[in-house]
C-alpha positions, 0 to 999 in steps of 0.5 A: 753225903749225897750230892743231892742232899747237899745244900748250897748256901750262898753268902748274902752279898752274892746274888744269883743273876737269874733271881726272879726279883727285878731290880728297881732300876728296870721299872720306871719310878712312879714319880718320874712317870707322873712328872712327865704327865704333869709336864706334858699337861702344863706344856699343852696349857701354856700352848693353849694360853698363847693361842687364846691370847693371840686370838683375843688380841686379833679380835680386839684389834679388829673391834678397835678397827671397826669402832674407828671406821664407825666413828669416821662414818658417824662424823660424815656430813650425812650422819651429822645432818641425821643426828641434828634431825634426831636431836630436833625430834627429841627436843620437840618430843620433850616439849610436847610431853611437857605440854601434854603433861601440864594440867592446863586446859589449852582450849580454855586458856586460848579462849581467855587469852583471846578475850583479854587481848585487844584486836589491834595487838599481834602476838609473835611468840608465846612461851609457857613453862610447865610451872605456868610461867608465861612470856609473850612477845608481840607488836602493836601500833601505839603505846596506848594500845600496849597500855590497854593490853597490860591493863586487860591482862592484869584486870581482865575485861568487862566480859572476861576475867584474866587468866594471868597474875603478876603481869609485867612489861619486861621490854618494849621498843620500836621497829620501822615497818613498811607502812609505819613505825610499830611498838614491840614488847615482851610481857611476862606473867604467871598463868592462874591455873584455877581460872583456866579449868 
């Protein structure tokens, strides 16, 4: 036989070192590369989370410090006085809103009040609630003047009807003035809104 015609047969367990098929160990396993990528991504995420957590913690501490400083400033005397003034303005605004919202004709009410109040009676305080409840404090020279006031406010005068109903003397007393003793009183009543339009 010719040497060229000879076929060299190899056993299956024998392998030629120059075989063009690469071994599996030479190329990286796809799962190993994917695992490395996942590990790097997770490591970056963890680093970012720690960085953001540190940043947020610093920001919260700064805000708490700013709030504490603002509280200290608000508790200073200057701000206490300012807060007191603001509260007084708000209280006055609420009272003014109540007065303006009431359906009472104030000019008519004070004209009627003046018409049924004797000249020798001095009113020192008047309180009127939104539901028409009326309270007056005042003083006069004698008990008979106080009695005349009560009758006038209950029944009116010859020239004017009373704007009140349910008139009651809630307290009275005496004070010593510079020239003479004065009678003090407190009267409650209900304003009859139909008579003050």
